PAZA-297275 format. One record per residue (C-alpha): y, z, x; residue in one letter. Coordinates in steps of 0.25 Angstrom, whole numbers, always signed. Each point is the difference from the previous one (the first is absolute). Layout:
BEGIN
[r [Y; Z; X]; a]
...
REM end
This chain:
BEGIN
[r [-88; +0; +63]; x]
[r [-15; -1; -3]; x]
[r [+2; +6; -14]; x]
[r [+11; -10; -3]; x]
[r [-9; -11; +5]; x]
[r [-12; +5; -9]; x]
[r [+10; +1; -12]; x]
[r [+4; -14; +2]; x]
[r [-15; -5; +1]; x]
[r [-4; +8; -12]; x]
[r [+12; -5; -9]; x]
[r [-3; -14; +5]; x]
[r [-14; +1; -4]; x]
[r [+4; +5; -14]; x]
[r [+10; -11; -2]; x]
[r [-10; -10; +4]; x]
[r [-11; +5; -9]; x]
[r [+10; -1; -12]; x]
[r [+2; +15; -2]; x]
[r [+15; -1; +1]; x]
[r [+0; -9; -12]; x]
[r [-9; +9; -8]; x]
[r [+8; +12; +3]; x]
[r [+13; -7; -4]; x]
[r [-6; -3; -14]; x]
[r [-6; +14; -2]; x]
[r [+5; +10; -10]; x]
[r [+3; +10; +11]; x]
[r [+10; -10; +6]; x]
[r [+6; -4; -13]; x]
[r [+3; +15; -2]; x]
[r [+7; +1; +13]; x]
[r [+14; -5; +4]; x]
[r [+3; -4; +15]; x]
[r [+14; +3; +3]; x]
[r [+5; -8; +12]; x]
[r [+10; +6; +9]; x]
[r [+9; -8; +10]; x]
[r [+13; +4; +8]; x]
[r [+6; -11; +8]; x]
[r [-2; -15; +3]; x]
[r [+5; -3; +14]; x]
[r [+13; -7; +2]; x]
[r [-3; +0; +15]; x]
[r [-10; +7; +8]; x]
[r [-1; +13; -8]; x]
[r [-15; -1; -3]; x]
[r [-3; -1; +15]; x]
[r [+7; +13; +2]; x]
[r [-4; +8; -13]; x]
[r [-12; -7; -6]; x]
[r [-2; +11; -10]; x]
[r [+13; -2; -6]; x]
[r [+3; -15; +1]; x]
[r [-9; -12; -1]; x]
[r [+3; -15; +2]; x]
[r [+5; -7; -12]; x]
[r [-12; -10; +2]; x]
[r [-10; +12; -2]; x]
[r [+7; +4; -13]; x]
[r [-1; -14; -5]; x]
[r [-15; +0; +4]; x]
[r [-2; +13; -8]; x]
[r [+6; -6; -12]; x]
[r [-8; -13; +1]; x]
[r [-13; +9; +1]; x]
[r [+4; +7; -13]; x]
[r [+1; -14; -6]; x]
[r [-13; -5; +5]; x]
[r [-7; +13; -5]; x]
[r [+6; -2; -14]; x]
[r [+6; +14; +1]; x]
[r [+9; +4; -11]; x]
[r [+13; +4; +6]; x]
[r [+8; +9; -10]; x]
[r [+13; +7; -1]; x]
[r [-2; +14; +4]; x]
[r [+5; +6; -13]; x]
[r [-10; -9; -8]; x]
[r [-11; +3; +10]; x]
[r [+1; +15; -1]; x]
[r [+1; -1; -15]; x]
[r [-13; -9; -1]; x]
[r [-7; +9; +10]; x]
[r [+3; +12; -9]; x]
[r [-5; -7; -13]; x]
[r [-12; -7; +7]; x]
[r [+5; -14; -2]; x]
[r [+1; -5; +14]; x]
[r [-5; -14; +3]; x]
[r [-9; -3; +11]; x]
[r [+5; +2; +15]; x]
[r [+13; +6; -5]; x]
[r [+11; +1; +11]; x]
[r [+14; +5; +1]; x]
[r [+9; -3; +12]; x]
[r [+10; +10; +5]; x]
[r [+10; -1; +12]; x]
[r [+7; +13; +5]; x]
[r [+14; +1; +6]; x]
[r [+7; -13; -4]; x]
[r [+2; -6; +13]; x]
[r [+8; -13; +1]; x]
[r [-12; -7; +4]; x]
[r [-6; +2; -15]; x]
[r [+12; -8; -5]; x]
[r [-3; -11; +11]; x]
[r [-15; -1; +0]; x]
[r [-7; +7; -11]; x]
[r [+8; -4; -12]; x]
[r [-2; -15; +3]; x]
[r [-15; +2; +2]; x]
[r [-2; +9; -13]; x]
[r [+8; -11; -8]; x]
[r [-9; -11; +6]; x]
[r [-13; +7; -5]; x]
[r [+7; +6; -12]; x]
[r [-4; +14; +3]; x]
[r [+8; +12; -5]; x]
[r [+3; +11; +10]; x]
[r [+7; +14; +1]; x]
[r [+10; +3; +11]; x]
[r [+2; +15; +2]; x]
[r [+15; +0; +6]; x]
[r [+6; +10; +8]; x]
[r [+15; -1; -2]; x]
[r [+8; +7; +10]; x]
[r [+1; -12; +10]; x]
[r [+3; -10; -11]; x]
[r [+15; +3; +3]; x]
[r [-2; -3; +15]; x]
[r [-3; -13; +7]; x]
[r [-7; +8; +11]; x]
[r [-14; +2; +4]; x]
[r [-7; +13; -4]; x]
[r [+3; +9; +12]; x]
[r [-13; +7; +2]; x]
[r [-7; -14; +0]; x]
[r [+11; -6; +9]; x]
[r [-2; +11; +10]; x]
[r [-15; -3; +1]; x]
[r [+2; -15; +0]; x]
[r [+10; +0; +11]; x]
[r [-9; +8; +9]; x]
[r [-12; -9; -2]; x]
[r [+9; -12; +2]; x]
[r [+5; +5; +13]; x]
[r [-14; +0; +7]; x]
[r [+5; +13; +7]; x]
[r [-10; +10; +5]; x]
[r [+9; +12; -1]; x]
[r [+14; +3; -6]; x]
[r [+10; +11; +4]; x]
[r [+6; +9; +2]; x]
[r [+11; -4; -9]; x]
[r [+7; +13; -5]; x]
[r [+11; -8; -7]; x]
[r [-11; -5; -10]; x]
[r [-8; +14; +0]; x]
[r [-11; -5; +10]; x]
[r [+0; +12; +10]; x]
[r [-11; -5; +9]; x]
[r [-8; -12; +4]; x]
[r [-10; -4; -11]; x]
[r [-11; -10; +2]; x]
[r [+1; -10; -12]; x]
[r [-11; -10; +2]; x]
[r [-8; +7; -11]; x]
[r [+4; +2; -15]; x]
[r [+0; +15; +2]; x]
[r [+9; -1; +12]; x]
[r [+10; -8; -8]; x]
[r [-1; +10; -11]; x]
[r [+5; +11; +10]; x]
[r [+13; -8; +3]; x]
[r [+2; -3; -15]; x]
[r [-1; +14; -4]; x]
[r [+9; +5; +11]; x]
[r [+11; -10; -4]; x]
[r [-2; +3; -15]; x]
[r [+2; +15; +3]; x]
[r [+12; -3; +9]; x]
[r [+6; -8; -12]; x]
[r [-3; +12; -10]; x]
[r [+6; +10; +10]; x]
[r [+13; -8; +1]; x]
[r [+1; -4; -14]; x]
[r [+0; -15; +3]; x]
[r [-1; -9; -12]; x]
[r [-7; -13; -2]; x]
[r [+9; -9; +7]; x]
[r [+2; +10; +12]; x]
[r [-16; +0; +1]; x]
[r [+0; -15; +1]; x]
[r [+10; +1; +12]; x]
[r [-9; +10; +7]; x]
[r [-11; -10; -2]; x]
[r [+9; -11; +6]; x]
[r [+2; +9; +12]; x]
[r [-14; +2; +2]; x]
[r [-3; -15; +0]; x]
[r [+11; -2; +10]; x]
[r [-6; +11; +9]; x]
[r [-14; -7; -1]; x]
[r [+5; -14; +2]; x]
[r [-2; -5; -14]; x]
[r [+10; -8; -8]; x]
[r [+3; +7; -13]; x]
[r [+9; -9; -7]; x]
[r [-10; -11; -2]; x]
[r [-9; +10; -6]; x]
[r [+10; +4; -10]; x]
[r [+4; -14; -3]; x]
[r [-15; -4; -3]; x]
[r [+0; +10; -11]; x]
[r [-14; +6; +5]; x]
[r [-3; +14; -5]; x]
[r [+12; -1; -10]; x]
[r [-1; +4; -15]; x]
[r [+5; -11; -10]; x]
[r [+15; +1; -4]; x]
[r [+4; +2; -14]; x]
[r [+1; -15; -3]; x]
[r [-14; -3; +6]; x]
[r [-6; +11; -8]; x]
[r [+7; -5; -13]; x]
[r [-5; -14; +3]; x]
[r [-14; +5; +3]; x]
[r [+0; +8; -13]; x]
[r [+4; -12; -8]; x]
[r [-13; -7; +6]; x]
[r [-10; -1; -11]; x]
[r [-12; +10; +2]; x]
[r [+7; +9; +10]; x]
[r [+3; +14; -3]; x]
[r [+9; +9; +8]; x]
[r [-5; +15; +0]; x]
[r [+3; +13; +6]; x]
[r [-3; +4; +15]; x]
[r [+11; +11; +2]; x]
[r [+14; -3; +4]; x]
[r [-1; +5; +15]; x]
[r [-15; -2; +2]; x]
[r [-3; +14; +0]; x]
[r [-8; +10; -9]; x]
[r [+7; +14; +2]; x]
[r [-8; +12; -4]; x]
[r [+12; +6; -7]; x]
[r [+0; -3; -15]; x]
[r [+15; -3; -1]; x]
[r [+0; -9; +12]; x]
[r [-12; -7; -5]; x]
[r [+6; -3; -13]; x]
[r [+13; -5; +7]; x]
[r [-9; -10; +8]; x]
[r [-6; -5; -13]; x]
[r [+13; +0; -8]; x]
[r [+8; -7; +10]; x]
[r [-11; -10; +2]; x]
[r [-1; -3; -15]; x]
[r [+15; -1; -1]; x]
[r [+2; -10; +11]; x]
[r [-12; -8; -5]; x]
[r [+6; +0; -14]; x]
[r [+14; -4; +5]; x]
[r [-6; -12; +8]; x]
[r [-10; -5; -10]; x]
[r [+4; +4; -14]; x]
[r [-14; +7; -2]; x]
[r [-4; +14; +1]; x]
[r [-12; +2; +9]; x]
[r [-12; +9; -4]; x]
[r [-10; -2; +10]; x]
[r [+0; +7; +14]; x]
[r [-6; -1; +14]; x]
[r [-1; +11; +10]; x]
[r [+8; -3; +12]; x]
[r [-10; -1; +12]; x]
[r [-11; +5; -9]; x]
[r [+6; +14; +0]; x]
[r [-4; +7; -12]; x]
[r [-2; +15; -5]; x]
[r [-5; +7; -12]; x]
[r [+14; +5; -4]; x]
[r [+6; -14; +0]; x]
[r [-8; -4; -13]; x]
[r [+7; +9; -10]; x]
[r [+13; -4; +7]; x]
[r [-3; -15; -2]; x]
[r [-3; +3; -15]; x]
[r [+13; +7; -1]; x]
[r [+6; -13; +4]; x]
[r [-7; -9; -10]; x]
[r [-9; -6; +11]; x]
[r [-13; -7; -6]; x]
[r [-8; -3; +12]; x]
[r [+0; +3; +15]; x]
[r [-8; -7; +11]; x]
[r [-5; +6; +13]; x]
[r [-6; -6; +13]; x]
[r [-13; +6; -3]; x]
[r [-11; -11; +1]; x]
[r [-8; -2; -13]; x]
[r [+0; -8; -13]; x]
[r [+7; +7; -12]; x]
[r [-9; +4; -11]; x]
[r [+2; +4; -14]; x]
[r [+0; +15; +4]; x]
[r [+10; -2; +11]; x]
[r [+12; +9; -1]; x]
[r [+11; -10; -3]; x]
[r [+9; +7; +10]; x]
[r [-10; +0; +11]; x]
[r [-5; -15; +0]; x]
[r [-7; -5; +12]; x]
[r [+3; -14; +7]; x]
[r [-6; -9; +10]; x]
[r [+11; -1; +12]; x]
[r [-2; -14; +4]; x]
[r [+4; -2; +14]; x]
[r [-3; -7; +13]; x]
[r [-12; +9; +2]; x]
[r [-7; -4; -13]; x]
[r [-9; -12; +2]; x]
[r [-2; -11; -11]; x]
[r [-14; +5; -2]; x]
[r [+5; +15; -2]; x]
[r [+10; -6; -10]; x]
[r [-10; -7; -8]; x]
[r [-9; +12; +0]; x]
[r [+10; +8; -7]; x]
[r [+4; -11; -9]; x]
[r [-14; -2; -5]; x]
[r [-2; +15; -1]; x]
[r [-11; +0; +11]; x]
[r [+7; +12; +7]; x]
REM end
Protein backbone atom coordinates (compact mmCIF):
# COMPACT_ATOMS: atom_id res chain seq x y z
CA UNK A 1 0.00 0.00 0.00
CA UNK A 2 2.81 2.42 0.90
CA UNK A 3 4.50 1.75 -2.45
CA UNK A 4 1.31 2.69 -4.28
CA UNK A 5 0.96 5.85 -2.21
CA UNK A 6 4.60 6.76 -2.83
CA UNK A 7 4.13 6.22 -6.56
CA UNK A 8 1.08 8.48 -6.57
CA UNK A 9 2.92 11.21 -4.69
CA UNK A 10 5.90 10.93 -7.03
CA UNK A 11 3.81 11.06 -10.20
CA UNK A 12 1.76 13.96 -8.86
CA UNK A 13 4.96 15.88 -8.17
CA UNK A 14 6.27 15.21 -11.66
CA UNK A 15 3.01 16.33 -13.22
CA UNK A 16 2.89 19.43 -11.03
CA UNK A 17 6.42 20.34 -12.10
CA UNK A 18 5.40 20.20 -15.75
CA UNK A 19 7.50 17.11 -16.50
CA UNK A 20 4.54 15.19 -17.97
CA UNK A 21 4.21 17.85 -20.68
CA UNK A 22 7.96 17.87 -21.30
CA UNK A 23 8.06 14.09 -21.61
CA UNK A 24 5.06 14.16 -23.97
CA UNK A 25 6.97 16.46 -26.36
CA UNK A 26 10.20 14.48 -26.24
CA UNK A 27 11.72 12.57 -29.15
CA UNK A 28 11.58 9.45 -27.00
CA UNK A 29 7.79 9.67 -26.68
CA UNK A 30 7.41 10.62 -30.34
CA UNK A 31 9.06 7.33 -31.26
CA UNK A 32 6.71 5.29 -29.06
CA UNK A 33 3.14 4.17 -29.65
CA UNK A 34 0.70 3.72 -26.78
CA UNK A 35 -1.76 0.95 -27.67
CA UNK A 36 -4.72 1.03 -25.31
CA UNK A 37 -6.60 -2.17 -24.53
CA UNK A 38 -10.23 -2.37 -23.37
CA UNK A 39 -12.65 -5.26 -23.04
CA UNK A 40 -16.15 -4.42 -21.84
CA UNK A 41 -18.16 -1.35 -20.85
CA UNK A 42 -20.74 -2.30 -18.26
CA UNK A 43 -24.38 -2.63 -19.19
CA UNK A 44 -25.29 -3.34 -15.57
CA UNK A 45 -22.93 -4.01 -12.67
CA UNK A 46 -20.19 -6.00 -14.44
CA UNK A 47 -17.45 -3.60 -13.34
CA UNK A 48 -18.37 -4.19 -9.70
CA UNK A 49 -17.87 -7.90 -10.24
CA UNK A 50 -14.84 -7.94 -12.55
CA UNK A 51 -13.20 -4.54 -12.71
CA UNK A 52 -10.19 -5.93 -14.56
CA UNK A 53 -12.38 -6.74 -17.56
CA UNK A 54 -15.27 -4.27 -17.45
CA UNK A 55 -15.29 -0.53 -16.75
CA UNK A 56 -18.20 1.90 -16.40
CA UNK A 57 -19.06 3.68 -19.68
CA UNK A 58 -18.52 7.02 -17.93
CA UNK A 59 -14.91 6.08 -17.17
CA UNK A 60 -14.28 5.24 -20.82
CA UNK A 61 -15.65 8.60 -21.85
CA UNK A 62 -13.40 10.29 -19.28
CA UNK A 63 -10.38 8.55 -20.82
CA UNK A 64 -11.34 9.72 -24.30
CA UNK A 65 -11.79 13.27 -22.99
CA UNK A 66 -8.36 13.07 -21.39
CA UNK A 67 -6.85 12.06 -24.73
CA UNK A 68 -8.52 15.06 -26.32
CA UNK A 69 -7.26 17.45 -23.60
CA UNK A 70 -3.74 16.08 -23.95
CA UNK A 71 -3.83 16.65 -27.73
CA UNK A 72 -3.09 12.97 -28.24
CA UNK A 73 -2.94 11.81 -31.85
CA UNK A 74 -5.29 8.85 -31.99
CA UNK A 75 -4.51 6.84 -35.13
CA UNK A 76 -5.95 3.74 -36.78
CA UNK A 77 -3.87 0.75 -35.69
CA UNK A 78 -2.57 -0.11 -39.15
CA UNK A 79 -1.49 3.44 -39.87
CA UNK A 80 0.05 3.82 -36.42
CA UNK A 81 2.16 0.68 -36.84
CA UNK A 82 3.34 1.75 -40.30
CA UNK A 83 4.34 5.17 -38.99
CA UNK A 84 6.05 3.57 -36.00
CA UNK A 85 8.19 1.56 -38.43
CA UNK A 86 9.06 4.47 -40.70
CA UNK A 87 9.63 6.98 -37.90
CA UNK A 88 6.81 9.38 -38.79
CA UNK A 89 4.64 9.16 -35.67
CA UNK A 90 3.22 12.48 -34.44
CA UNK A 91 3.51 13.51 -30.79
CA UNK A 92 1.68 11.42 -28.19
CA UNK A 93 0.49 8.80 -30.65
CA UNK A 94 -2.20 6.40 -29.43
CA UNK A 95 -4.12 3.49 -30.92
CA UNK A 96 -7.33 2.27 -29.26
CA UNK A 97 -8.17 -1.45 -29.23
CA UNK A 98 -11.02 -3.49 -27.79
CA UNK A 99 -10.95 -7.25 -27.27
CA UNK A 100 -13.75 -9.79 -27.72
CA UNK A 101 -16.59 -7.81 -29.30
CA UNK A 102 -19.12 -7.62 -26.51
CA UNK A 103 -22.55 -6.21 -27.26
CA UNK A 104 -21.71 -3.32 -24.96
CA UNK A 105 -19.12 -2.13 -27.50
CA UNK A 106 -21.96 -1.58 -29.97
CA UNK A 107 -24.08 0.17 -27.31
CA UNK A 108 -21.54 2.27 -25.42
CA UNK A 109 -18.16 2.45 -27.16
CA UNK A 110 -19.27 3.25 -30.71
CA UNK A 111 -21.22 6.43 -29.77
CA UNK A 112 -18.31 7.75 -27.68
CA UNK A 113 -15.73 7.00 -30.37
CA UNK A 114 -17.96 8.69 -32.92
CA UNK A 115 -18.40 11.71 -30.61
CA UNK A 116 -14.64 12.21 -30.28
CA UNK A 117 -13.86 11.21 -33.86
CA UNK A 118 -11.42 8.54 -32.68
CA UNK A 119 -10.66 5.42 -34.73
CA UNK A 120 -10.46 2.04 -33.00
CA UNK A 121 -9.72 -1.61 -33.63
CA UNK A 122 -12.10 -4.28 -32.37
CA UNK A 123 -10.62 -7.77 -32.06
CA UNK A 124 -13.65 -10.00 -32.51
CA UNK A 125 -14.04 -13.59 -31.38
CA UNK A 126 -16.78 -15.03 -33.57
CA UNK A 127 -18.19 -18.32 -32.24
CA UNK A 128 -20.78 -16.63 -30.02
CA UNK A 129 -21.93 -14.25 -32.78
CA UNK A 130 -24.48 -16.90 -33.75
CA UNK A 131 -25.90 -17.20 -30.23
CA UNK A 132 -27.85 -14.67 -28.21
CA UNK A 133 -26.40 -16.15 -25.04
CA UNK A 134 -23.79 -15.07 -22.48
CA UNK A 135 -20.30 -16.52 -22.82
CA UNK A 136 -20.60 -19.56 -20.58
CA UNK A 137 -17.43 -19.24 -18.50
CA UNK A 138 -18.18 -15.59 -17.69
CA UNK A 139 -21.84 -16.38 -17.00
CA UNK A 140 -20.90 -19.03 -14.44
CA UNK A 141 -18.65 -16.62 -12.55
CA UNK A 142 -21.16 -13.77 -12.73
CA UNK A 143 -24.04 -15.93 -11.43
CA UNK A 144 -21.92 -17.10 -8.50
CA UNK A 145 -20.91 -13.53 -7.66
CA UNK A 146 -24.46 -12.29 -8.04
CA UNK A 147 -25.78 -14.98 -5.69
CA UNK A 148 -23.82 -13.67 -2.71
CA UNK A 149 -23.53 -17.29 -1.56
CA UNK A 150 -20.56 -18.36 0.54
CA UNK A 151 -20.58 -21.94 -0.72
CA UNK A 152 -22.04 -23.94 -3.60
CA UNK A 153 -22.56 -27.68 -4.02
CA UNK A 154 -22.42 -30.46 -4.19
CA UNK A 155 -24.33 -30.41 -7.51
CA UNK A 156 -23.20 -33.58 -9.32
CA UNK A 157 -25.69 -32.97 -12.15
CA UNK A 158 -23.55 -29.91 -13.01
CA UNK A 159 -20.19 -31.57 -12.38
CA UNK A 160 -19.73 -30.04 -8.91
CA UNK A 161 -18.93 -33.04 -6.71
CA UNK A 162 -18.32 -31.31 -3.38
CA UNK A 163 -19.07 -28.12 -1.50
CA UNK A 164 -16.94 -25.21 -2.78
CA UNK A 165 -16.35 -21.81 -1.16
CA UNK A 166 -17.20 -19.16 -3.78
CA UNK A 167 -16.70 -15.85 -2.00
CA UNK A 168 -13.38 -15.37 -3.81
CA UNK A 169 -12.34 -15.27 -7.45
CA UNK A 170 -10.30 -18.46 -7.02
CA UNK A 171 -13.22 -20.31 -5.52
CA UNK A 172 -15.48 -19.35 -8.40
CA UNK A 173 -12.80 -20.62 -10.79
CA UNK A 174 -13.04 -24.05 -9.17
CA UNK A 175 -16.77 -24.23 -9.90
CA UNK A 176 -16.32 -22.91 -13.41
CA UNK A 177 -13.62 -25.44 -14.28
CA UNK A 178 -15.66 -28.29 -12.85
CA UNK A 179 -18.68 -27.33 -14.96
CA UNK A 180 -16.58 -26.90 -18.10
CA UNK A 181 -14.95 -30.30 -17.61
CA UNK A 182 -18.39 -31.83 -17.11
CA UNK A 183 -19.55 -30.23 -20.37
CA UNK A 184 -16.53 -31.56 -22.25
CA UNK A 185 -16.89 -35.06 -20.85
CA UNK A 186 -20.56 -35.24 -21.87
CA UNK A 187 -20.19 -33.54 -25.25
CA UNK A 188 -22.53 -30.69 -24.27
CA UNK A 189 -22.80 -27.96 -26.91
CA UNK A 190 -23.07 -24.17 -26.48
CA UNK A 191 -26.83 -24.16 -25.94
CA UNK A 192 -26.59 -27.07 -23.53
CA UNK A 193 -23.89 -25.31 -21.54
CA UNK A 194 -26.15 -22.31 -21.22
CA UNK A 195 -28.83 -24.64 -19.83
CA UNK A 196 -26.33 -25.79 -17.20
CA UNK A 197 -25.69 -22.18 -16.19
CA UNK A 198 -29.46 -21.67 -15.89
CA UNK A 199 -29.63 -24.67 -13.55
CA UNK A 200 -26.74 -23.29 -11.50
CA UNK A 201 -28.54 -19.94 -11.25
CA UNK A 202 -31.70 -21.67 -10.04
CA UNK A 203 -29.70 -23.62 -7.45
CA UNK A 204 -28.13 -20.46 -6.01
CA UNK A 205 -31.26 -18.31 -6.16
CA UNK A 206 -30.43 -16.04 -9.11
CA UNK A 207 -32.93 -15.19 -11.86
CA UNK A 208 -31.12 -16.13 -15.04
CA UNK A 209 -33.47 -15.06 -17.83
CA UNK A 210 -33.16 -11.32 -17.00
CA UNK A 211 -29.37 -11.74 -17.31
CA UNK A 212 -29.80 -13.26 -20.76
CA UNK A 213 -32.31 -10.60 -21.80
CA UNK A 214 -30.00 -7.76 -20.69
CA UNK A 215 -27.36 -8.90 -23.25
CA UNK A 216 -24.53 -8.62 -20.72
CA UNK A 217 -21.54 -10.91 -21.39
CA UNK A 218 -22.79 -11.48 -24.95
CA UNK A 219 -20.92 -11.04 -28.22
CA UNK A 220 -22.49 -8.90 -30.95
CA UNK A 221 -24.64 -10.70 -33.49
CA UNK A 222 -23.82 -10.57 -37.24
CA UNK A 223 -26.09 -7.58 -37.90
CA UNK A 224 -24.48 -5.62 -35.05
CA UNK A 225 -21.01 -6.55 -36.25
CA UNK A 226 -21.86 -5.35 -39.77
CA UNK A 227 -23.27 -2.08 -38.42
CA UNK A 228 -20.19 -1.56 -36.27
CA UNK A 229 -17.87 -2.28 -39.20
CA UNK A 230 -19.75 0.30 -41.26
CA UNK A 231 -18.93 2.97 -38.65
CA UNK A 232 -16.18 5.25 -39.93
CA UNK A 233 -12.85 4.53 -38.27
CA UNK A 234 -13.68 1.16 -36.69
CA UNK A 235 -11.88 -1.92 -37.98
CA UNK A 236 -12.88 -5.49 -37.06
CA UNK A 237 -9.85 -7.73 -36.62
CA UNK A 238 -8.85 -11.25 -35.53
CA UNK A 239 -9.21 -12.75 -32.04
CA UNK A 240 -9.66 -16.48 -32.88
CA UNK A 241 -13.04 -18.11 -33.48
CA UNK A 242 -13.42 -19.84 -30.12
CA UNK A 243 -11.23 -17.57 -27.95
CA UNK A 244 -8.50 -20.15 -27.62
CA UNK A 245 -4.91 -20.63 -28.78
CA UNK A 246 -4.19 -24.36 -29.26
CA UNK A 247 -0.55 -25.45 -29.26
CA UNK A 248 -1.33 -27.73 -32.19
CA UNK A 249 -0.45 -26.22 -35.59
CA UNK A 250 -3.55 -27.31 -37.49
CA UNK A 251 -5.94 -26.45 -34.66
CA UNK A 252 -4.33 -23.03 -34.31
CA UNK A 253 -4.66 -22.37 -38.05
CA UNK A 254 -8.29 -23.46 -37.91
CA UNK A 255 -8.97 -20.89 -35.17
CA UNK A 256 -7.51 -18.09 -37.28
CA UNK A 257 -9.07 -19.17 -40.56
CA UNK A 258 -12.54 -19.76 -39.08
CA UNK A 259 -12.29 -16.36 -37.38
CA UNK A 260 -11.17 -14.64 -40.59
CA UNK A 261 -13.89 -16.29 -42.66
CA UNK A 262 -16.62 -15.26 -40.22
CA UNK A 263 -15.38 -11.66 -40.01
CA UNK A 264 -15.06 -11.37 -43.79
CA UNK A 265 -18.60 -12.68 -44.26
CA UNK A 266 -20.02 -10.18 -41.75
CA UNK A 267 -17.99 -7.13 -42.76
CA UNK A 268 -16.94 -7.69 -46.38
CA UNK A 269 -13.33 -7.01 -45.36
CA UNK A 270 -10.47 -9.44 -44.74
CA UNK A 271 -8.86 -8.91 -41.31
CA UNK A 272 -5.06 -8.86 -41.04
CA UNK A 273 -4.36 -7.84 -37.44
CA UNK A 274 -4.61 -10.18 -34.46
CA UNK A 275 -4.86 -10.16 -30.66
CA UNK A 276 -3.89 -13.12 -28.48
CA UNK A 277 -6.93 -14.23 -26.44
CA UNK A 278 -6.30 -13.66 -22.72
CA UNK A 279 -2.81 -12.50 -23.66
CA UNK A 280 -1.77 -16.14 -24.20
CA UNK A 281 1.09 -16.30 -26.67
CA UNK A 282 4.00 -18.61 -27.43
CA UNK A 283 7.02 -18.54 -29.76
CA UNK A 284 5.57 -21.19 -32.06
CA UNK A 285 2.55 -18.99 -32.81
CA UNK A 286 4.60 -16.39 -34.68
CA UNK A 287 5.36 -18.40 -37.85
CA UNK A 288 1.81 -19.77 -37.78
CA UNK A 289 0.41 -16.23 -37.76
CA UNK A 290 2.69 -15.27 -40.67
CA UNK A 291 1.41 -18.35 -42.50
CA UNK A 292 -2.10 -16.87 -42.15
CA UNK A 293 -1.01 -13.48 -43.49
CA UNK A 294 -1.29 -11.72 -40.11
CA UNK A 295 0.52 -8.36 -40.09
CA UNK A 296 0.50 -7.59 -36.37
CA UNK A 297 -0.45 -9.17 -33.06
CA UNK A 298 -0.99 -7.54 -29.68
CA UNK A 299 -0.33 -8.95 -26.23
CA UNK A 300 -1.26 -7.81 -22.73
CA UNK A 301 2.37 -7.01 -21.87
CA UNK A 302 2.63 -3.51 -20.40
CA UNK A 303 4.82 -1.08 -22.36
CA UNK A 304 4.77 1.41 -25.21
CA UNK A 305 5.58 -0.07 -28.62
CA UNK A 306 8.94 0.97 -30.08
CA UNK A 307 10.30 0.90 -33.64
CA UNK A 308 12.16 -2.31 -32.78
CA UNK A 309 9.16 -4.08 -31.25
CA UNK A 310 8.27 -7.40 -32.86
CA UNK A 311 5.06 -6.66 -34.82
CA UNK A 312 3.66 -9.98 -33.62
CA UNK A 313 4.40 -9.27 -29.94
CA UNK A 314 3.17 -5.71 -29.47
CA UNK A 315 2.65 -4.44 -25.90
CA UNK A 316 -0.45 -2.58 -24.70
CA UNK A 317 -1.81 -0.77 -21.67
CA UNK A 318 -4.78 -2.69 -20.30
CA UNK A 319 -6.96 0.16 -19.03
CA UNK A 320 -9.33 -1.06 -16.34
CA UNK A 321 -10.86 -0.03 -13.02
CA UNK A 322 -7.49 -0.47 -11.31
CA UNK A 323 -5.76 2.15 -13.49
CA UNK A 324 -6.03 5.64 -12.02
CA UNK A 325 -6.25 8.76 -14.12
CA UNK A 326 -2.73 9.65 -12.99
CA UNK A 327 -1.44 6.23 -14.09
CA UNK A 328 -3.17 6.67 -17.44
CA UNK A 329 -1.59 10.09 -17.99
CA UNK A 330 1.86 8.82 -17.03
CA UNK A 331 1.74 6.25 -19.83
CA UNK A 332 0.15 8.66 -22.29
CA UNK A 333 2.93 11.22 -21.83
CA UNK A 334 5.63 8.55 -21.73
CA UNK A 335 6.73 9.22 -18.17
CA UNK A 336 6.45 5.49 -17.41
